[in-house]
KELUM-379964 format. One record per residue (C-alpha): residue number from 1; residue in one letter; x, y, z. Coordinates in nm, 2 decimals, decimal comma. Layout:
BEGIN
+-----+------+--------+--------+--------+
|  nr | rest |      u |      v |      w |
+-----+------+--------+--------+--------+
| NUM |    A |      X |      Y |      Z |
...
+-----+------+--------+--------+--------+
***
This chain:
BEGIN
+-----+------+--------+--------+--------+
|  nr | rest |      u |      v |      w |
+-----+------+--------+--------+--------+
|   1 |    M |  28,02 |   1,35 |  -0,63 |
|   2 |    K |  27,80 |   1,66 |  -0,68 |
|   3 |    K |  27,49 |   1,45 |  -0,61 |
|   4 |    L |  27,64 |   1,31 |  -0,29 |
|   5 |    L |  27,75 |   1,66 |  -0,18 |
|   6 |    L |  27,40 |   1,79 |  -0,22 |
|   7 |    V |  27,26 |   1,50 |  -0,02 |
|   8 |    W |  27,50 |   1,59 |   0,26 |
|   9 |    L |  27,41 |   1,95 |   0,25 |
|  10 |    V |  27,05 |   1,88 |   0,28 |
|  11 |    L |  27,11 |   1,64 |   0,57 |
|  12 |    V |  27,34 |   1,86 |   0,77 |
|  13 |    S |  27,16 |   2,19 |   0,72 |
|  14 |    G |  26,81 |   2,05 |   0,78 |
|  15 |    L |  26,70 |   2,19 |   0,45 |
|  16 |    G |  26,38 |   2,01 |   0,35 |
|  17 |    S |  26,26 |   2,24 |   0,08 |
|  18 |    C |  26,14 |   2,10 |  -0,26 |
|  19 |    A |  26,44 |   2,27 |  -0,44 |
|  20 |    Y |  26,71 |   2,09 |  -0,23 |
|  21 |    V |  26,52 |   1,76 |  -0,25 |
|  22 |    R |  26,49 |   1,78 |  -0,62 |
|  23 |    M |  26,86 |   1,89 |  -0,66 |
|  24 |    A |  26,97 |   1,59 |  -0,44 |
|  25 |    R |  26,76 |   1,35 |  -0,63 |
|  26 |    H |  26,82 |   1,46 |  -0,99 |
|  27 |    G |  27,16 |   1,63 |  -0,99 |
|  28 |    T |  27,25 |   1,89 |  -1,26 |
|  29 |    P |  27,01 |   1,96 |  -1,54 |
|  30 |    D |  26,98 |   1,72 |  -1,83 |
|  31 |    S |  26,77 |   1,64 |  -2,13 |
|  32 |    T |  26,51 |   1,43 |  -1,94 |
|  33 |    D |  26,41 |   1,71 |  -1,71 |
|  34 |    N |  26,08 |   1,75 |  -1,87 |
|  35 |    Q |  25,99 |   1,43 |  -1,68 |
|  36 |    I |  26,06 |   1,56 |  -1,33 |
|  37 |    F |  25,86 |   1,88 |  -1,32 |
|  38 |    P |  25,49 |   1,93 |  -1,34 |
|  39 |    A |  25,38 |   2,10 |  -1,66 |
|  40 |    R |  25,09 |   2,26 |  -1,87 |
|  41 |    A |  25,02 |   2,08 |  -2,19 |
|  42 |    L |  25,04 |   2,24 |  -2,54 |
|  43 |    Q |  24,82 |   2,07 |  -2,79 |
|  44 |    P |  24,91 |   1,99 |  -3,15 |
|  45 |    A |  24,74 |   2,24 |  -3,39 |
|  46 |    A |  24,40 |   2,13 |  -3,53 |
|  47 |    I |  24,55 |   2,18 |  -3,88 |
|  48 |    P |  24,92 |   2,08 |  -3,84 |
|  49 |    F |  25,18 |   2,19 |  -4,08 |
|  50 |    T |  25,44 |   1,95 |  -4,19 |
|  51 |    F |  25,76 |   2,07 |  -4,36 |
|  52 |    P |  25,85 |   1,90 |  -4,69 |
|  53 |    V |  26,14 |   1,68 |  -4,64 |
|  54 |    A |  26,43 |   1,63 |  -4,88 |
|  55 |    S |  26,45 |   1,27 |  -5,02 |
|  56 |    Q |  26,79 |   1,24 |  -4,85 |
|  57 |    N |  26,99 |   1,45 |  -4,61 |
|  58 |    I |  27,23 |   1,69 |  -4,77 |
|  59 |    F |  27,60 |   1,60 |  -4,73 |
|  60 |    I |  27,78 |   1,81 |  -4,46 |
|  61 |    N |  28,16 |   1,78 |  -4,49 |
|  62 |    A |  28,27 |   1,75 |  -4,13 |
|  63 |    A |  28,64 |   1,79 |  -4,25 |
|  64 |    A |  28,55 |   2,15 |  -4,34 |
|  65 |    L |  28,42 |   2,24 |  -3,99 |
|  66 |    K |  28,67 |   2,42 |  -3,77 |
|  67 |    G |  28,75 |   2,25 |  -3,45 |
|  68 |    R |  28,64 |   1,92 |  -3,58 |
|  69 |    D |  28,71 |   1,60 |  -3,39 |
|  70 |    R |  28,54 |   1,36 |  -3,63 |
|  71 |    T |  28,55 |   1,33 |  -4,01 |
|  72 |    N |  28,19 |   1,20 |  -4,03 |
|  73 |    F |  27,93 |   1,47 |  -3,97 |
|  74 |    E |  27,69 |   1,23 |  -3,79 |
|  75 |    E |  27,98 |   1,12 |  -3,56 |
|  76 |    Y |  28,08 |   1,48 |  -3,51 |
|  77 |    L |  27,72 |   1,56 |  -3,39 |
|  78 |    K |  27,71 |   1,26 |  -3,16 |
|  79 |    S |  28,05 |   1,35 |  -3,01 |
|  80 |    H |  27,90 |   1,68 |  -2,90 |
|  81 |    N |  27,60 |   1,53 |  -2,72 |
|  82 |    T |  27,34 |   1,61 |  -3,00 |
|  83 |    V |  27,01 |   1,43 |  -2,98 |
|  84 |    A |  26,85 |   1,62 |  -3,27 |
|  85 |    F |  26,98 |   1,83 |  -3,55 |
|  86 |    L |  26,77 |   1,99 |  -3,82 |
|  87 |    I |  26,84 |   2,23 |  -4,11 |
|  88 |    L |  26,56 |   2,43 |  -4,27 |
|  89 |    R |  26,57 |   2,65 |  -4,59 |
|  90 |    N |  26,25 |   2,79 |  -4,75 |
|  91 |    D |  26,04 |   2,59 |  -4,52 |
|  92 |    S |  26,18 |   2,27 |  -4,64 |
|  93 |    I |  26,39 |   2,03 |  -4,43 |
|  94 |    L |  26,74 |   1,98 |  -4,59 |
|  95 |    Y |  26,89 |   1,77 |  -4,30 |
|  96 |    E |  26,73 |   1,60 |  -4,01 |
|  97 |    N |  26,88 |   1,34 |  -3,78 |
|  98 |    Y |  26,83 |   1,21 |  -3,43 |
|  99 |    F |  27,07 |   1,03 |  -3,18 |
| 100 |    Y |  27,08 |   0,84 |  -2,86 |
| 101 |    G |  26,73 |   0,71 |  -2,89 |
| 102 |    Y |  26,56 |   1,03 |  -2,97 |
| 103 |    G |  26,34 |   1,08 |  -3,28 |
| 104 |    K |  26,12 |   1,33 |  -3,45 |
| 105 |    D |  25,84 |   1,28 |  -3,21 |
| 106 |    S |  26,06 |   1,33 |  -2,90 |
| 107 |    Q |  25,97 |   1,61 |  -2,66 |
| 108 |    I |  26,30 |   1,77 |  -2,56 |
| 109 |    P |  26,37 |   2,05 |  -2,30 |
| 110 |    S |  26,46 |   2,39 |  -2,45 |
| 111 |    F |  26,63 |   2,53 |  -2,14 |
| 112 |    S |  26,69 |   2,89 |  -2,21 |
| 113 |    V |  26,57 |   2,88 |  -2,56 |
| 114 |    A |  26,23 |   2,94 |  -2,39 |
| 115 |    K |  26,34 |   3,29 |  -2,32 |
| 116 |    A |  26,29 |   3,38 |  -2,69 |
| 117 |    F |  25,94 |   3,24 |  -2,67 |
| 118 |    T |  25,87 |   3,46 |  -2,37 |
| 119 |    S |  26,00 |   3,75 |  -2,55 |
| 120 |    A |  25,77 |   3,68 |  -2,84 |
| 121 |    L |  25,47 |   3,67 |  -2,60 |
| 122 |    I |  25,56 |   4,01 |  -2,48 |
| 123 |    G |  25,55 |   4,13 |  -2,84 |
| 124 |    F |  25,20 |   3,97 |  -2,88 |
| 125 |    A |  25,08 |   4,13 |  -2,55 |
| 126 |    L |  25,18 |   4,47 |  -2,69 |
| 127 |    Q |  25,00 |   4,40 |  -3,01 |
| 128 |    D |  24,69 |   4,29 |  -2,83 |
| 129 |    G |  24,69 |   4,60 |  -2,60 |
| 130 |    L |  24,75 |   4,40 |  -2,29 |
| 131 |    I |  25,08 |   4,59 |  -2,23 |
| 132 |    K |  25,10 |   4,94 |  -2,32 |
| 133 |    S |  25,48 |   4,99 |  -2,38 |
| 134 |    V |  25,82 |   4,83 |  -2,30 |
| 135 |    D |  25,90 |   5,16 |  -2,14 |
| 136 |    E |  25,64 |   5,10 |  -1,86 |
| 137 |    P |  25,77 |   5,04 |  -1,50 |
| 138 |    V |  25,72 |   4,67 |  -1,40 |
| 139 |    T |  25,54 |   4,80 |  -1,09 |
| 140 |    N |  25,25 |   4,89 |  -1,32 |
| 141 |    Y |  25,19 |   4,53 |  -1,33 |
| 142 |    L |  25,37 |   4,40 |  -1,01 |
| 143 |    P |  25,30 |   4,69 |  -0,75 |
| 144 |    E |  25,43 |   4,47 |  -0,48 |
| 145 |    M |  25,78 |   4,54 |  -0,61 |
| 146 |    K |  25,77 |   4,90 |  -0,52 |
| 147 |    K |  25,90 |   4,82 |  -0,18 |
| 148 |    N |  26,23 |   4,69 |  -0,34 |
| 149 |    G |  26,27 |   4,99 |  -0,57 |
| 150 |    F |  26,14 |   4,84 |  -0,89 |
| 151 |    E |  25,95 |   5,15 |  -0,99 |
| 152 |    K |  26,26 |   5,25 |  -1,18 |
| 153 |    V |  26,29 |   4,91 |  -1,37 |
| 154 |    T |  26,11 |   4,90 |  -1,70 |
| 155 |    I |  25,99 |   4,59 |  -1,91 |
| 156 |    K |  26,27 |   4,69 |  -2,15 |
| 157 |    H |  26,52 |   4,65 |  -1,87 |
| 158 |    L |  26,40 |   4,30 |  -1,81 |
| 159 |    L |  26,42 |   4,21 |  -2,18 |
| 160 |    Q |  26,77 |   4,36 |  -2,21 |
| 161 |    M |  26,89 |   4,21 |  -1,90 |
| 162 |    T |  26,98 |   4,55 |  -1,78 |
| 163 |    S |  26,75 |   4,56 |  -1,47 |
| 164 |    G |  27,02 |   4,54 |  -1,21 |
| 165 |    I |  26,85 |   4,26 |  -1,01 |
| 166 |    K |  27,05 |   4,06 |  -0,77 |
| 167 |    F |  27,06 |   3,71 |  -0,92 |
| 168 |    R |  27,34 |   3,47 |  -0,92 |
| 169 |    E |  27,35 |   3,26 |  -1,24 |
| 170 |    S |  27,49 |   2,92 |  -1,35 |
| 171 |    D |  27,78 |   2,87 |  -1,11 |
| 172 |    G |  27,66 |   2,53 |  -0,98 |
| 173 |    N |  27,58 |   2,65 |  -0,63 |
| 174 |    P |  27,26 |   2,50 |  -0,50 |
| 175 |    F |  27,20 |   2,80 |  -0,27 |
| 176 |    H |  27,21 |   3,05 |  -0,55 |
| 177 |    E |  26,90 |   3,20 |  -0,72 |
| 178 |    D |  26,93 |   3,02 |  -1,06 |
| 179 |    A |  26,92 |   2,68 |  -0,88 |
| 180 |    Q |  26,63 |   2,78 |  -0,65 |
| 181 |    F |  26,43 |   2,91 |  -0,95 |
| 182 |    Y |  26,50 |   2,59 |  -1,15 |
| 183 |    Y |  26,42 |   2,33 |  -0,89 |
| 184 |    G |  26,21 |   2,52 |  -0,64 |
| 185 |    Q |  25,84 |   2,61 |  -0,58 |
| 186 |    N |  25,65 |   2,93 |  -0,52 |
| 187 |    L |  25,82 |   3,10 |  -0,81 |
| 188 |    R |  25,58 |   3,39 |  -0,80 |
| 189 |    Q |  25,69 |   3,49 |  -0,45 |
| 190 |    K |  26,05 |   3,42 |  -0,52 |
| 191 |    S |  26,03 |   3,66 |  -0,81 |
| 192 |    L |  25,85 |   3,93 |  -0,63 |
| 193 |    N |  26,11 |   3,91 |  -0,35 |
| 194 |    L |  26,39 |   3,99 |  -0,58 |
| 195 |    K |  26,61 |   4,29 |  -0,50 |
| 196 |    L |  26,83 |   4,53 |  -0,69 |
| 197 |    A |  27,20 |   4,50 |  -0,69 |
| 198 |    R |  27,26 |   4,81 |  -0,89 |
| 199 |    T |  27,07 |   5,09 |  -1,06 |
| 200 |    P |  26,88 |   4,97 |  -1,36 |
| 201 |    G |  26,98 |   5,06 |  -1,71 |
| 202 |    L |  27,36 |   5,07 |  -1,65 |
| 203 |    K |  27,50 |   4,72 |  -1,73 |
| 204 |    F |  27,41 |   4,40 |  -1,91 |
| 205 |    E |  27,40 |   4,11 |  -1,67 |
| 206 |    Y |  27,25 |   3,78 |  -1,78 |
| 207 |    A |  26,99 |   3,67 |  -1,51 |
| 208 |    S |  26,70 |   3,43 |  -1,56 |
| 209 |    G |  26,51 |   3,62 |  -1,30 |
| 210 |    N |  26,45 |   3,89 |  -1,56 |
| 211 |    T |  26,26 |   3,65 |  -1,78 |
| 212 |    Q |  26,06 |   3,51 |  -1,49 |
| 213 |    L |  25,95 |   3,85 |  -1,40 |
| 214 |    L |  25,83 |   3,90 |  -1,76 |
| 215 |    A |  25,62 |   3,59 |  -1,71 |
| 216 |    L |  25,46 |   3,74 |  -1,41 |
| 217 |    I |  25,38 |   4,06 |  -1,60 |
| 218 |    L |  25,23 |   3,84 |  -1,88 |
| 219 |    E |  25,03 |   3,66 |  -1,62 |
| 220 |    R |  24,90 |   3,97 |  -1,46 |
| 221 |    S |  24,80 |   4,12 |  -1,80 |
| 222 |    L |  24,63 |   3,81 |  -1,92 |
| 223 |    K |  24,38 |   3,83 |  -1,63 |
| 224 |    G |  24,32 |   3,46 |  -1,56 |
| 225 |    K |  24,45 |   3,31 |  -1,88 |
| 226 |    T |  24,77 |   3,12 |  -1,83 |
| 227 |    V |  25,09 |   3,20 |  -2,02 |
| 228 |    T |  25,08 |   2,85 |  -2,17 |
| 229 |    A |  24,73 |   2,91 |  -2,29 |
| 230 |    Y |  24,84 |   3,24 |  -2,45 |
| 231 |    L |  25,14 |   3,05 |  -2,62 |
| 232 |    Q |  24,88 |   2,80 |  -2,76 |
| 233 |    E |  24,67 |   3,08 |  -2,90 |
| 234 |    K |  24,93 |   3,30 |  -3,04 |
| 235 |    L |  25,19 |   3,06 |  -3,16 |
| 236 |    W |  25,13 |   2,69 |  -3,12 |
| 237 |    S |  24,80 |   2,66 |  -3,31 |
| 238 |    P |  24,87 |   2,94 |  -3,57 |
| 239 |    L |  25,22 |   2,79 |  -3,65 |
| 240 |    G |  25,06 |   2,44 |  -3,71 |
| 241 |    M |  25,27 |   2,27 |  -3,44 |
| 242 |    E |  25,25 |   1,90 |  -3,52 |
| 243 |    S |  25,32 |   1,75 |  -3,18 |
| 244 |    A |  25,22 |   1,77 |  -2,81 |
| 245 |    A |  25,45 |   1,99 |  -2,61 |
| 246 |    S |  25,45 |   2,13 |  -2,25 |
| 247 |    W |  25,58 |   2,41 |  -2,04 |
| 248 |    S |  25,73 |   2,30 |  -1,70 |
| 249 |    L |  25,58 |   2,46 |  -1,39 |
| 250 |    D |  25,72 |   2,54 |  -1,04 |
| 251 |    E |  25,44 |   2,32 |  -0,88 |
| 252 |    K |  25,16 |   2,11 |  -0,97 |
| 253 |    T |  24,85 |   2,30 |  -0,83 |
| 254 |    G |  24,82 |   2,66 |  -0,95 |
| 255 |    G |  25,19 |   2,66 |  -1,07 |
| 256 |    V |  25,35 |   2,93 |  -1,29 |
| 257 |    E |  25,55 |   2,85 |  -1,61 |
| 258 |    K |  25,92 |   2,86 |  -1,57 |
| 259 |    A |  25,95 |   3,11 |  -1,85 |
| 260 |    F |  26,33 |   3,14 |  -1,83 |
| 261 |    C |  26,35 |   2,77 |  -1,94 |
| 262 |    C |  26,17 |   2,44 |  -1,96 |
| 263 |    L |  25,96 |   2,46 |  -2,28 |
| 264 |    N |  25,95 |   2,11 |  -2,40 |
| 265 |    A |  25,88 |   2,03 |  -2,78 |
| 266 |    T |  26,01 |   1,85 |  -3,08 |
| 267 |    A |  26,29 |   1,97 |  -3,31 |
| 268 |    R |  26,05 |   2,03 |  -3,60 |
| 269 |    D |  25,82 |   2,26 |  -3,39 |
| 270 |    F |  26,12 |   2,45 |  -3,26 |
| 271 |    A |  26,22 |   2,51 |  -3,62 |
| 272 |    K |  25,87 |   2,66 |  -3,70 |
| 273 |    F |  25,94 |   2,93 |  -3,44 |
| 274 |    G |  26,27 |   3,00 |  -3,60 |
| 275 |    S |  26,10 |   3,02 |  -3,94 |
| 276 |    L |  25,85 |   3,28 |  -3,80 |
| 277 |    Y |  26,14 |   3,50 |  -3,70 |
| 278 |    L |  26,34 |   3,44 |  -4,03 |
| 279 |    N |  26,03 |   3,56 |  -4,22 |
| 280 |    Q |  25,99 |   3,87 |  -4,00 |
| 281 |    G |  25,69 |   3,74 |  -3,81 |
| 282 |    R |  25,50 |   3,62 |  -4,11 |
| 283 |    W |  25,38 |   3,27 |  -4,14 |
| 284 |    N |  25,19 |   3,10 |  -4,42 |
| 285 |    G |  25,08 |   3,43 |  -4,57 |
| 286 |    Q |  24,96 |   3,58 |  -4,24 |
| 287 |    Q |  25,15 |   3,84 |  -4,03 |
| 288 |    L |  25,13 |   3,69 |  -3,68 |
| 289 |    L |  25,40 |   3,89 |  -3,50 |
| 290 |    P |  25,46 |   4,25 |  -3,59 |
| 291 |    V |  25,76 |   4,31 |  -3,83 |
| 292 |    S |  25,85 |   4,59 |  -3,59 |
| 293 |    W |  25,88 |   4,36 |  -3,29 |
| 294 |    V |  26,10 |   4,12 |  -3,47 |
| 295 |    K |  26,33 |   4,39 |  -3,59 |
| 296 |    E |  26,34 |   4,56 |  -3,25 |
| 297 |    S |  26,41 |   4,23 |  -3,09 |
| 298 |    T |  26,71 |   4,14 |  -3,31 |
| 299 |    T |  26,87 |   4,48 |  -3,37 |
| 300 |    P |  27,15 |   4,58 |  -3,12 |
| 301 |    D |  27,09 |   4,86 |  -2,88 |
| 302 |    T |  27,37 |   4,97 |  -2,64 |
| 303 |    T |  27,16 |   5,25 |  -2,47 |
| 304 |    Q |  27,06 |   5,20 |  -2,11 |
| 305 |    G |  27,34 |   4,95 |  -2,05 |
| 306 |    G |  27,24 |   4,72 |  -2,34 |
| 307 |    A |  27,50 |   4,49 |  -2,50 |
| 308 |    D |  27,56 |   4,47 |  -2,86 |
| 309 |    Y |  27,55 |   4,09 |  -2,86 |
| 310 |    Y |  27,21 |   4,05 |  -2,68 |
| 311 |    K |  26,86 |   4,19 |  -2,75 |
| 312 |    Y |  26,52 |   4,09 |  -2,60 |
| 313 |    Q |  26,63 |   3,75 |  -2,50 |
| 314 |    W |  26,81 |   3,66 |  -2,82 |
| 315 |    W |  27,19 |   3,64 |  -2,87 |
| 316 |    L |  27,32 |   3,85 |  -3,16 |
| 317 |    A |  27,61 |   3,81 |  -3,40 |
| 318 |    S |  27,86 |   4,09 |  -3,45 |
| 319 |    K |  27,78 |   4,11 |  -3,83 |
| 320 |    G |  27,41 |   4,14 |  -3,78 |
| 321 |    N |  27,32 |   3,87 |  -4,04 |
| 322 |    D |  27,25 |   3,59 |  -3,79 |
| 323 |    Y |  27,13 |   3,54 |  -3,43 |
| 324 |    L |  27,02 |   3,26 |  -3,20 |
| 325 |    A |  26,83 |   3,14 |  -2,89 |
| 326 |    E |  27,05 |   2,93 |  -2,67 |
| 327 |    G |  27,00 |   2,68 |  -2,39 |
| 328 |    I |  27,25 |   2,57 |  -2,13 |
| 329 |    L |  27,32 |   2,22 |  -2,27 |
| 330 |    N |  27,38 |   2,35 |  -2,62 |
| 331 |    Q |  27,02 |   2,39 |  -2,73 |
| 332 |    Y |  26,99 |   2,63 |  -3,02 |
| 333 |    I |  26,75 |   2,79 |  -3,27 |
| 334 |    Y |  26,99 |   2,95 |  -3,52 |
| 335 |    I |  26,86 |   3,20 |  -3,78 |
| 336 |    N |  27,07 |   3,31 |  -4,07 |
| 337 |    L |  26,91 |   3,60 |  -4,26 |
| 338 |    A |  27,14 |   3,62 |  -4,55 |
| 339 |    Q |  27,11 |   3,25 |  -4,64 |
| 340 |    K |  26,76 |   3,21 |  -4,52 |
| 341 |    L |  26,84 |   2,92 |  -4,30 |
| 342 |    V |  26,70 |   2,80 |  -3,96 |
| 343 |    M |  26,90 |   2,53 |  -3,77 |
| 344 |    V |  26,79 |   2,36 |  -3,46 |
| 345 |    K |  27,04 |   2,16 |  -3,24 |
| 346 |    L |  26,91 |   2,00 |  -2,93 |
| 347 |    S |  27,14 |   1,82 |  -2,69 |
| 348 |    K |  27,18 |   1,61 |  -2,38 |
| 349 |    G |  27,51 |   1,76 |  -2,26 |
| 350 |    Y |  27,75 |   2,04 |  -2,31 |
| 351 |    G |  27,96 |   2,09 |  -2,63 |
| 352 |    V |  28,30 |   2,24 |  -2,68 |
| 353 |    W |  28,28 |   2,43 |  -3,01 |
| 354 |    N |  28,24 |   2,80 |  -3,09 |
| 355 |    K |  27,86 |   2,81 |  -3,17 |
| 356 |    W |  27,89 |   3,09 |  -3,42 |
| 357 |    T |  28,17 |   2,91 |  -3,61 |
| 358 |    F |  27,99 |   2,59 |  -3,61 |
| 359 |    F |  27,66 |   2,73 |  -3,76 |
| 360 |    R |  27,84 |   2,96 |  -4,01 |
| 361 |    D |  28,07 |   2,67 |  -4,13 |
| 362 |    I |  27,76 |   2,46 |  -4,21 |
| 363 |    A |  27,58 |   2,75 |  -4,38 |
| 364 |    Q |  27,88 |   2,81 |  -4,61 |
| 365 |    Q |  27,83 |   2,45 |  -4,74 |
| 366 |    L |  27,47 |   2,50 |  -4,84 |
+-----+------+--------+--------+--------+
***
């Protein structure tokens, strides 16, 4: 019905833009969307790292999970549209399973899990001296935005989702900004045209436009290198990623990465990123990402309108021992500091459980 309605809207309104055509053709986002957008490739590392795998999956008692609707854990995962589920402890895989035709080599969209990768790249850019400080105004890198009052918006405001930008998110309306950013082209200009709805630094408001502006700041600071190339250099190769991956673009020729979403990779490679954060930015004996950045990114800060449950593109738990990156169709990289666990859940549709309860109930069994 939604698809038919979109087709009708395109026809009666005379809207022929790529965004509306894509929406009419493909409907709502799903786990095959990496196939409909142009993308920049990420290459497997020259020296790939492979996690040791337990001889058999550990047993998870589904009957002990709150809100269960199956007694078998695998059926429980399938009933919540899971296509990949992986548990990692001490850089060893305790549990790994795939469903609905997916496997360990499947390239699966991250959706908003990509926001955490964008945040990490900002941390690397600070370390490399490409960006001076998160307290810099965004207009130091995007001077075109002065006309819209963005000289008072800092990089930290974007990271914290407290910029005050006018950006309507995830209500299914094809005319709103989130749909235009997801399906549309010319993201650079769309981002530069964003306006403020309120004074920055007053209120947390989740808006993917913040993350896309971070991508433009990265692009400007990299001076000719793409955001994907920087990801390859700083994370993909050093972490020994095993499989090819990609970052979806707004358009084929000269496109920009859709940094608020659309990083497409395997569950095992997403788990490596989780392990990097679990180990405070350290990987295989080398400090890749500064400890200070990892701590700053995952410690609540309610100043300047910040929320105690969100920091630098990560969702935080109230107790402070676990946090996660989350995508719209129940994509997760979950990190439990107390139990030294990383869990990756990738899905083809929405789930119905409380995410914190789900992951914590599993952690208690390990």
